[in-house]
C-alpha positions in Angstrom: 0.0 0.0 0.0 1.3 3.4 -0.9 1.9 6.0 1.8 -0.8 8.2 0.4 -3.3 5.3 0.5 -2.3 4.5 4.0 -2.8 8.1 5.0 -6.3 8.1 3.4 -7.3 4.9 5.3 -6.0 6.4 8.6 -8.0 9.6 8.0 -11.1 7.6 7.1 -10.8 5.4 10.2 -10.2 8.5 12.4 -13.4 10.2 11.1 -15.4 6.9 11.2 -14.6 6.0 14.8 -15.4 9.5 16.0 -18.6 9.8 13.9 -22.1 10.3 15.3 -23.1 6.9 13.7 -20.3 5.2 15.6 -21.2 6.9 18.8 -24.8 5.8 18.4 -23.8 2.3 17.6 -21.7 2.0 20.7 -24.3 3.7 22.9 -26.8 1.1 21.8 -24.5 -1.8 22.8 -23.4 -0.1 26.0 -27.0 -0.1 27.2 -28.2 -3.4 25.8 -28.7 -5.5 29.0 -30.4 -8.2 26.9 -27.7 -9.0 24.3 -24.6 -7.7 26.2 -25.5 -8.0 29.9 -21.9 -8.1 31.2 -20.8 -5.1 29.1 -23.9 -3.1 29.9 -23.5 -3.6 33.6 -19.8 -2.8 33.5 -20.4 0.4 31.5 -23.3 1.4 33.7 -21.1 1.0 36.8 -18.2 2.8 35.3 -20.2 5.8 34.2 -21.0 6.5 37.9 -17.3 7.4 38.4 -16.8 9.1 35.0 -15.1 6.1 33.3 -15.9 4.3 30.1 -16.1 0.6 31.2 -15.6 -1.0 27.8 -12.5 -3.0 27.0 -10.3 -2.2 24.0 -11.4 -5.5 22.4 -15.1 -4.5 22.7 -14.4 -1.1 21.1 -12.4 -2.6 18.2 -15.2 -5.2 17.7 -17.7 -2.3 17.6 -15.6 -0.6 14.9 -15.6 -3.8 12.8 -19.4 -4.4 13.2 -20.3 -0.8 12.5 -18.0 -0.8 9.5 -19.6 -4.0 8.2 -23.1 -2.4 8.6 -22.0 0.6 6.7 -20.6 -1.5 3.8 -23.7 -3.7 3.8 -26.0 -0.7 3.5 -24.2 0.5 0.3 -26.2 0.1 -2.8 -23.2 0.0 -5.1 -20.4 -2.4 -5.8 -18.3 -3.5 -2.8 -15.0 -1.6 -2.6 -12.9 -4.7 -1.8 -9.5 -3.1 -1.6 -10.9 -0.4 0.7 -12.6 -2.9 2.9 -9.4 -5.0 3.2 -7.3 -1.9 4.1 -9.7 -0.8 6.8 -10.0 -4.3 8.3 -6.2 -4.5 8.3 -6.0 -1.2 10.2 -8.4 -2.6 12.8 -6.3 -5.8 13.0 -3.2 -3.7 13.5 -4.8 -1.8 16.4 -6.0 -5.0 17.9 -2.5 -6.6 17.6 -0.9 -3.5 19.2 -3.2 -3.7 22.2 -2.7 -7.5 22.5 1.1 -7.1 22.4 1.0 -4.4 25.1 -1.4 -6.3 27.3 -4.3 -3.8 27.1 -6.7 -5.7 24.8 -9.0 -6.9 27.6 -8.3 -3.9 29.9 -11.2 -1.6 30.8 -10.9 1.8 29.4 -10.8 4.4 32.2 
């Protein structure tokens, strides 16, 4: 991948994970006591002290799931190279957290 392509992917991911759609997606999961009871309870308890409560692994999985939803909602041809590059970026972030022992650590 060229350096300009890598920079475009990084800009996209940065905007995507900070988007209103991503915020809404995570908010739904954070309060879903039916499908994600452990996460919802942890997030609920953490918010009382101003913390986040999710783990890095949960956040990265949210990114993947929200991105998959966004791609699935497209009415045009699937941009396979773009999808592969974004998924590789998510994999790199996950590997970094795993290598540094923070993947399953709660976000403060």
